[in-house]
N, C-alpha and C positions, 0 to 999 in steps of 0.2 A: 366343639371344644377339642375333641379328640384329634381332629385334623390338624389344629393349630399346634397342639403338643407334639405331634408326630413330625410335622414340618420343621419346627424349630429346634426340637430336642428330642430325637427318636429314642434316646436311651431312657427317657422318663417313662416310656411305654414298655420297657423290658423288665422282666421279673415282677409283674404286678401279681399280687396275691389273688388266688382264684377262691373267692369268697362271696357269700350272698350279699346282694346289694339291693336296696329298695329305696323308694321315695315316700314311704308311708310308715305310720308308727312314730316312735320317738328316735330310733337308731336307723340310720341309712346303712351303717356297716357296724356289726358287732363280731369282731374277729378274734379268735383264739389261735395266735400264731406261736411257734415254739419259744420265741424270745420274749414275747410281750403280748399283752391284750390290748387292742385298739378298738375304741368306740368313736365313730363318726356320726354326728347328729343330723336328723332331718332339719331341725331348727338350728341355724348357724349359731344363735346366741349361746347354745349350750357349750360350745367348744368340743375340740377333739381331746379325747382322755386316752393317756397310755398308762397301763397298770402292770406291774410286776406279775407273772403267772404264779410266783411263789409267795406272794404276800398281798396285802391291801394297800401297799404304797403306791401312789399314782401321781401324776401331774396332768394339768389342762393347758392345751394350747388355745387361747381364744382366736377368733377369726376377724380379719378386717372388716369394717362396716356391718357388722352382724345385725346391727338394730334396723338397717335398711334393706339387707340382702334378702334374696328370695329363699324359699326353702329348697332343700337338696333336690337336684335332678340327676338321676342315674345316667351316666355316660357309658359305663362298661362295668364288669366285675371288678370290684376294688376301687373304682373311680366315681366321684360324684362332682357336681359343680354347683356353685351358688352365684346368682347374678347379682352384684353389688349395686346395680341401677345407677352407675355413674361412669360407664365406660370400661369397667373392669369386672372380671369373673374369677372367682376363687375356685381352684380345682384341686382338691386333695387326691393323692394317689397313694394308696396303701401298698407296700411292697412286702414280697414274701419274707423277706429278712427282718421284718419288723419296723422298717423305717417308713416315714411318711413324708412324702413331698408335697408341700402345699403350694401348689403353682398359682401364680397370678397371671391371667392373660389380659393385656391391656390393649384396648382396640384403636385408640386415638390420642392425640396430644392434648385434648381437654381432660383426660382422665387423671386422677390423683397421681402424685409421685411418692406418697408416703402410705405405708400399709402397716398397721399395728397389729401386734400379736401379743396380746395380755398373757402372761404365764401365771398359773397357780402352782406353786411348787410345794413338795412335800415339806413337813415340818423340819426345820433345821437345814434345809437345802439352800444353796446359793447358786447364782449364775455369774460366770466369770468369762472374760475373753480368753481364747485359746492361743493368741498370738498369730494367728493366720487368717483372721477375718470371721472366724466363727466363735461359738460359745460352748461352755461345758456346764452342765448342771450336775452338782455333786453335793454329797453330805460329808461328814467326818470320816465316813468308812469306805465309800464307793463313788464312783462315776455313776450317775443315774442316766444321763442322756447327753448327747452331743448334737449341736445344731451346726452343720456345715457352713463354711463361707458362702455367701450369697452369690448367685449369678444371675444375668439377664442377658437375653439375646433378642435381636429383631427378627423380622421375618426373612430377612436375607442371611440369618446366621452371624451377624455382626454383633460383637459384644456391646452392651449398653452399661454405662457406669452405674455401679450399685454398691450399697454398704449397708451395714447395720448401725443403728443407734440404740443404746439401751438406757431407759429412764426407769429406775425402780426395777420392777419385774416385767416392764413391757418392752418387748423387743420390736423395734420399728424397722422395716426394710425400705430404704429411700432408693428409688429407681429414677434416674435422671433422664427420662425418655423424651421430654418436651423440648428437644434440641433439634437443629436442622440435621437432615440425612437419615433420620431414624425411620425404618420401614415397619409398619404395623401389619399384623398384631406383634407386641412385645410379649415374651414369656419370661417371667422373673420366678425364682424358686428358693425359698428357704427349705431345708431338708433336716428333719429332727430323726434321730435314731435312739430308741430306748435300749439302754445296755444293762438291764436288770441282771443278766447272766454273767457279765464280766466286762473285759476291755476289748475293744476291737480298734485295731490300727489299720487305717486304709492307706495304701501307698498311692502316689501319683502314677500316672501312665509311664512317665519317664523312670521313676523308680522300680516299677514293676518289670520294665524291660531290662533295666540294669541287674535286678535280682535274677531274672531268667537267664541272662548271660553268665552270671556268676555260679548259678546252679549247674549249668553245662560244664563250667570249668572246674570247680572245686566245691565240695560240701563245706569245707572248713571256711572258705571265703564267703560263701553264702550265709553260713550260720553267724559269721562275724557281722555282716551287713544287717540281718534280721535283729540281732541283739542290740544294735543301736536304736531301735525303736522299742525295745522291751520296757514296760513301766518300771519306774524307780525301785518299786517294792520287790521286783525279781532281780536275783543276783546275776549280773552279767556273765561272770565266769561260768557258773552253773548253766546258764542259758545256752552258751557256745556248745558245751558238751551235749546238752539234751536236744538242742534243735539240730545239731549234726546227725543225730540218730533219726529224729522225725522227718528230715528231708527225704529220706527214701521214699515216703509217702506223699510228701508235699511237691515234689518236683513235677509231677504231672499238672496239676492246677496251676502252678506258677508258670510253667511253659505255656499252657493253653490260655491263660489270661494274656500273656504278651502276645501271643500269635493272634489273638481275636481282637486286640486293641482294647481289652478291658484292664481292670486294675486289681491288684492282690490285696486282700484283707487278711491281716494275721489276727487270730482270736485267741484271747487268754480268759477262760472261764474263771470266775472267782473261786478261791480255795482249791484250785486244782494244780496238779503237777503237769510236766511237760507231756505226759501221755495223752491228756485231754486237749492240748493245744492244737490248733488246726488252721488250715489255710483255705480261704474261698475266693472264687472269682466273683467280681462286683462290677457294677457299672461305673465309669469314671464320672 
């Protein structure tokens, strides 16, 4: 499974959390990461649980075909697999930033094209489309988690058509792999990030390069660009002044991200001022 992931999507194997991983007992992974607590079960029927490190608020992501799938098999630290017994394998990868990539490896054209992820949300929480193919889980006061737009690639790295469908609180990834010209295995990926600590805004690779160019040219121009993405509850005018000051320490990771072909993520911890805002390099 590791080889398939590495060949189709090398970035999936970057920044994996260095955490104890086992195939015995109840939990294959029981990780205390700075941003969230992640539990990955040995029995896939239990689902993956993400919990705030500061409270007992949590949500569960159910796994596809969990009634028929095998128990967890350890692939590496932070990575397990479940054989769905139908030409597909589910491979959760826990990242150091608290995100979980629940990859599906599809081995042939007879495998399913629909993969259901039943979600158990905290009381009062809802799930809504984010306008770009992904979804946001939130309650009245905060964003709890984001689910990035899905992607799927075949063994040659070609894009395979995929999308989400939402029915109640079940999120289904549809992967249209059973068409001519697809090279197997196909890797498909929903990625969920728990945001108990605050709001993270991940720029695209193109946006990251543009921001790096603006940092080189003018702090004020770069601050104006960053503040375009500032959440609505943060004052835009105050943001420009504050971010101009913070850019002195942000310029290095912004430039490095662009030079390495990675993406910039702007982090706004809840209840904090600009002094605690920060920028990190993440996989695109």
